[in-house]
N, C-alpha and C positions, 0 to 999 in steps of 0.2 A: 117751718119744715115747708108748708106750701109755698110760701111766699119766696124762700130760698130756692126752691126747685122753679119758681117762675123765672126768677131772677137768673138762674143758671141756663134756662131756655133761651131767655132774651140776648143771653152773651154768647150763646154757641154760635160758633161759624162753621158750616158743612165743610169748606175747603181746608179749614185748619184742622178739623177732625181727621180728615183724611191723610194728611201730613202726619199729624202725631200719632195717629193708630200705627203708622209705618215704622214707628221710632218705638213702639211697646207692642211687640209682637206677643200674641197671647193675652194681653189686656183687652177684656171686652167693656161695653157700656161707656165709652168715651163719646162725651156731647161735643167737646170741640171749644173749651174756653181757656183763653190763654191765661198764663201765670200771672201777668199782672194785674187782669182781671180778677182773678181769685184772690190774688193778695188784698185790693181794694175791697173786695167783699168780705173777707176775713175781718179786714178793720171795721168794718161796720158792723159786723157781730159782736166784736169785742167791746165795741161801743154800748152794747145791750146785754142782754142776759146770755152770755156765752156759755155759762154752764149748761142753762137748758138746752142750748143748742147742741152740745157734747152728748147731752144725755138722750137726745132725741133724735139725731141724724142718723140716717142709714147709711150703710155700705154699697148701696145699689149702683152708683156711679163713680168712674174714677174721680170726677171732680169733687165729689162729697168727700172723698178718703183726703184728697188734697187739702180740702176745707178744715177737716177734723185735724189735719197735721199742722196747717198754718195757725189754727186758733188756739190748740195746745200749746205751741211753740211761743205764739204771740201773748198768752196770757201769764206770763211766768212773773211778771212784777204784781198780779192782782192775785197771787196764791203763795201759800207756804211750799217749802220746798218738798214736803211730803206728799202733799196734794200734786203738784208738778211732776213728782217721780211716778206716783201712782197712776196719774192719767196717761205718762209716756210710755210706761210699761204696759199699759192698757191698748195704746195704739201701735206699737212696734209691730206686734203679731199681725195686724191688719196690712200692713205694708207687703204689697205682692209684685211691686215693679221698681226700676230704678228709678224713676222720676219721682214717685211719691217720697222714697227714700231719700234722695237727694235733696230735694226742694225743703223736706223737713229738717233735714239736717242743718243745711245753710242757714235756715230762720232761727235754728234753736239758741237764741242770744243769751240764753241764761247760761250759757258755757262762756260766754265774753264777760259776764259781769260778777256780781258779788257771790254767786253760785258756782265759779269756774271750778274749784275744787271739788265740790259735791257732786257736779255734773259728771265729771271725770271719774270719780269713784263709782257712780252710777253706770256709765258706759263700761267700765273694765271687764266685768262679767259677760258681757256679750261677745267678747273675742273668743270665748270658750263655748259659745252655743253652737248648734249645727244646723239652724235655719239659714238658707241663701241670704234672707233679707234684714236677719238678726244680725250675720257677720258683715253684711255690706253697712248696715246702721253703724256698727263700730267702727269699720274702717274709714267711713265718710265723716263721723263725726270727728275721728283723729285727726284728719287732713283738714278739715273746715276749721277747727279751733284750737287744736293741741300740736302744731308743727312748730315747735320752741325746742330750745336746749333743755327744758326742763322735763319734757315729755319724750323726746325722741328715742331714746335707748329703751324705754319701756315699750313705746309703739313698736318698735322694730322686733322686740321680743314676741310681742304678741302676733305680730305678722308672721313670724317664722313658726309660731304654733299654730296657725290655720291650715289644716289639711282638708280643704274642701275642693272638690273639682267643680263646683258650680260655677258657671261663666261670670255672673255678676259680681261673686264675690272675688273671684281672682282679678278680673278687671279694676274693682275696687281698691285692691292691694296694690295693683301694680300702679294705678293712678295715684294713690296715697305715696308710694316710695317716690314717684317721680315730683310731687310737690315738697316732699321733705328735701330732695336732691337740689330743687331751685332756693329754697329758703337755708337749707344748711348743707352745702356741698360736700366740705370734708367729712362730716359724721357720716353723712350718707355713704359716700364712696368707700369709706372703710366697711360700712355694713356690707354694701353690694360685693365687697371682696371675698366676704365670710358667712354671707348668709345662708340660711336654709330654705330659701324659697323653691318651689319646684320650677323647673326649666322653662314653663310656659309662661308662669307669672314673671320670673325673673328677666326673661326675654322681651316680655311685654312691657316692663317697668321702663329696661332700656328704651325701646322704642318710644316711650311717651315721654323720655328724657329728651331725646334728639329731636322730637317735635315740638318742644318748647322753645318759645321766642326768646326767652330770658336765658338761654344758654348759647355760648358763643359757637362759632363753627369748629374751632380746633377741637374744642371738649366734645363736642358731638361726635366728631370723627374718631376720638380715644374710646367714648363710650361704645359706639358701633363694634368696635374690636373686642370688645368684653362679651360679646354675644356667646353663649353656649351652644356648641354643635351637638345635636342629639340625632343618632341615626335612626332611619325609617323603621316604626315600629316600636322604637324604645322610648320608654318614659321614664327618665331619669330625676332623682331629686336626692338634694345632697341630706 
């Protein structure tokens, strides 16, 4: 671990630290190591005794948490499913910002391999959790790996069941709906017309759809007209 910490210090960029800290309000102990450098370091760790790393690494810095996620996700071919899910369940509660969550979910390649079905079964209960980043983990896993016809309707059912006012949960759900729209526009449009999303999340999903470069101008104009109007001081949800 001393060698790992030394490497992190060597890779740290004060200017990037300042920039990245501005994107992660409330997150402390950011060294300023870019994600590509962390991925390369994780690859080196995976070539050695990665289990010892996971057992001895601390949570002292943002970068060490990112490394834990990258190594856990990257080691999926090196362990049985039971160990993978045990280590994943141990890591998820450590997630305390959107960046660690989203990098971990994006790199969780077991969801695209032979464990695809098992990973979804593991993720499903997280849609019923109460923690901000447990819920975001579920939503980002869905949009990253399960945006297909097989899972779309169940994913929408889970989105409707989330009743969190946490900003990073709502943003994740809105982001997810916009990704589903791009890939499955007809099914997602049907959902938007009948969904139980709160107004803020629903309107944010529409906004993100209109911001997509993969949606044509006429469709964007139609989507803008679907925005819900909420009176000042009123918080309406279906």
